[in-house]
C-alpha positions in Angstrom: 97.5 108.3 127.5 95.3 106.8 124.2 93.2 104.3 124.3 93.3 100.8 123.4 93.1 99.4 119.8 92.2 96.4 118.4 94.9 97.7 115.3 97.6 100.2 114.9 98.9 101.5 111.4 102.5 102.6 110.7 103.9 104.3 107.8 101.5 106.9 107.0 103.0 109.7 108.1 101.4 113.2 108.8 100.2 113.9 105.7 99.4 110.4 103.9 100.7 109.8 100.0 97.5 108.9 98.2 97.6 106.1 95.0 100.7 104.0 96.5 100.7 100.8 97.8 99.6 99.2 101.4 99.4 96.5 104.1 97.2 94.6 106.2 97.6 92.0 108.8 94.1 90.9 110.4 96.9 88.3 112.2 99.8 90.2 113.4 98.8 89.8 117.2 98.6 87.2 119.6 98.0 89.9 122.4 94.3 88.3 125.3 92.7 91.2 127.1 92.9 89.8 130.7 89.3 89.9 131.3 88.9 87.3 128.2 90.9 84.4 129.9 90.8 81.1 126.9 91.9 78.4 129.2 94.7 77.0 126.8 98.2 76.6 127.8 100.3 79.5 127.7 102.7 77.9 124.9 99.6 78.3 122.6 99.9 81.4 122.6 103.2 81.5 120.4 102.2 78.8 118.2 100.1 79.9 114.5 96.5 79.3 116.0 96.8 82.3 118.0 98.9 84.2 115.3 100.4 84.5 112.1 104.0 84.6 113.1 106.9 86.7 111.2 104.0 88.7 110.0 104.2 91.4 112.7 107.9 92.4 112.1 107.3 91.8 108.1 104.8 94.5 107.9 107.1 96.6 110.3 109.6 96.3 107.8 107.1 97.2 105.0 106.5 100.4 106.5 109.2 101.5 107.5 112.5 100.7 105.2 109.9 100.2 102.0 107.4 102.7 102.6 104.2 100.4 102.2 102.4 101.6 105.1 100.2 98.9 107.0 97.2 98.8 109.1 98.0 95.5 111.2 95.7 94.0 114.1 96.3 94.7 117.5 94.2 90.8 118.9 94.9 87.2 118.9 93.1 85.6 116.3 91.8 83.2 118.7 90.0 86.1 120.6 88.4 86.9 117.3 89.0 86.4 113.6 89.2 90.1 112.0 89.6 87.5 108.8 85.8 86.3 108.5 82.4 87.8 108.2 81.3 88.5 111.1 78.3 86.2 110.7 81.2 83.2 110.3 81.1 80.2 112.5 84.1 80.7 112.9 84.1 84.1 114.1 85.3 83.5 117.0 86.6 80.1 117.2 86.2 76.7 120.1 88.5 75.0 117.8 91.5 75.5 116.4 93.7 72.4 114.6 93.1 70.0 117.7 92.9 73.0 119.9 90.0 73.2 122.8 89.6 77.3 123.0 87.6 76.6 126.4 87.4 80.3 126.8 85.5 80.6 124.0 82.2 78.5 124.5 79.8 80.0 125.2 81.2 83.3 124.5 79.2 86.7 123.6 79.5 87.0 120.1 77.7 90.2 119.7 79.9 91.9 122.5 83.2 90.6 120.8 82.6 92.1 117.4 81.4 95.3 118.8 84.5 95.5 121.2 86.9 93.8 118.1 85.7 94.0 115.0 83.8 96.5 113.8 86.5 98.9 115.6 89.1 97.2 112.8 87.5 97.4 110.6 86.1 100.7 110.2 89.7 101.9 110.7 90.6 100.2 108.1 87.9 101.2 106.1 89.4 105.0 106.5 92.9 103.8 106.4 92.4 102.4 102.9 89.8 105.8 101.9 92.5 107.9 103.2 95.6 106.4 101.2 93.6 105.7 98.4 96.3 102.8 96.9 96.5 101.1 93.8 97.0 97.8 95.0 96.8 96.4 98.6 98.5 93.7 100.6 96.9 91.6 102.5 99.6 89.2 104.8 99.6 86.2 106.5 101.9 83.3 106.9 100.8 80.0 107.2 102.4 76.8 109.2 104.5 74.0 107.5 102.3 71.2 109.4 98.9 71.2 110.5 99.2 69.2 113.8 95.9 68.0 112.6 96.8 67.0 109.5 99.7 65.5 109.9 100.0 64.0 106.2 99.0 66.8 104.1 102.3 68.0 102.4 102.6 72.0 102.3 105.3 72.4 100.2 105.4 75.9 99.1 107.3 78.7 100.0 104.3 81.3 99.5 100.9 81.6 98.2 98.5 84.1 96.5 94.8 83.9 97.0 92.6 85.2 95.8 88.6 85.3 95.0 87.1 86.8 91.9 89.4 89.4 90.8 93.0 87.3 90.2 94.7 90.8 88.3 97.5 91.2 90.6 97.6 87.6 92.0 98.4 86.4 88.1 101.4 88.7 87.9 103.0 88.0 91.4 102.7 84.4 91.5 105.2 84.1 88.2 107.0 87.1 89.8 107.8 85.0 93.4 108.8 81.8 91.0 110.5 84.0 89.0 112.7 84.3 92.5 113.3 80.7 92.9 110.1 80.0 94.8 107.9 77.2 95.0 104.8 79.2 95.2 100.6 77.7 95.5 98.2 79.8 93.5 95.3 79.9 95.9 97.2 77.5 98.6 97.8 76.6 101.3 93.9 77.4 101.0 91.5 78.7 98.4 90.3 82.4 98.5 87.7 81.2 97.3 86.5 80.1 100.8 88.5 82.3 103.4 88.5 86.3 101.5 87.0 88.0 104.0 88.9 91.1 104.3 89.9 91.8 100.7 87.1 90.4 99.9 85.3 93.7 102.2 87.8 96.1 101.2 89.4 95.5 97.6 87.5 93.1 95.7 84.2 95.4 96.6 85.5 97.9 95.7 87.4 97.4 92.3 91.0 97.8 94.3 93.8 95.1 93.2 95.0 93.1 95.7 97.8 90.4 96.6 97.0 88.1 99.4 100.1 86.5 100.0 100.5 83.8 102.6 104.1 83.1 103.6 104.8 79.5 105.1 106.1 80.5 108.7 109.5 79.1 108.4 110.5 81.6 106.1 109.8 84.8 108.1 110.4 83.3 112.1 114.0 85.1 112.6 114.7 88.8 111.7 116.7 87.9 108.8 114.2 86.6 107.0 112.1 89.3 107.2 113.9 91.7 106.5 114.6 89.5 103.2 110.6 89.1 102.6 109.8 92.4 103.1 112.0 93.8 100.6 110.7 90.8 98.1 107.5 91.2 98.3 107.9 95.6 98.1 109.7 95.2 95.3 107.0 92.6 93.4 104.5 94.4 94.9 105.6 97.8 93.5 105.7 95.6 89.7 102.8 94.5 90.0 101.6 97.8 90.7 102.5 99.4 88.0 101.1 95.7 85.2 98.1 95.8 86.6 97.6 99.4 86.2 99.6 99.4 82.2 96.4 96.7 81.8 93.9 99.1 82.7 
């Protein structure tokens, strides 16, 4: 039996194809190991604070139906947030959207980083080396409304995030808008503040990327996941060509 890992990879095959598009999903799972009780109500593990709702199914479809290999997290963001730097104060959150996470108060941060964060990112680095992608998709979802900010409006069906490299995002913002969608430009979050995984694995290596945030009511169902996987695959493919052409 294979030892459990904080990640899984789909769509690589026996001889991974180089120079294509790949997908990364840092918040795809709500799994909490039995030896790390969080002290929260069980229903919160199905909430957006624990998992990016709909992302796992969408990423699986990208890998298995659209030939976009995927690297998916297998651990809840409440145990450790893989989309934060190791020294980020929220890498092991003690609160999330107004909910206290008692089991994380006084947690051994170094142990969790060594157990989950470093193996995940080491494997992701190997995944990127193996596939040598022309474009990386970083796939996330966001809640239509935050419980802690009830007056905040989040009208976007999808958002594109970026830090300093917006080559791919600029094309994708236009292409998603052409689908009749309301598209966020560095919304609902700014990639200039929250872009840890792409900063580390894409921007630092000069690899173009699309950090895509899909509003989770769009991908809660299998039909929604299939629709968005097809649309993301199509747009990512076109963006990759455009970025290549621009040099």
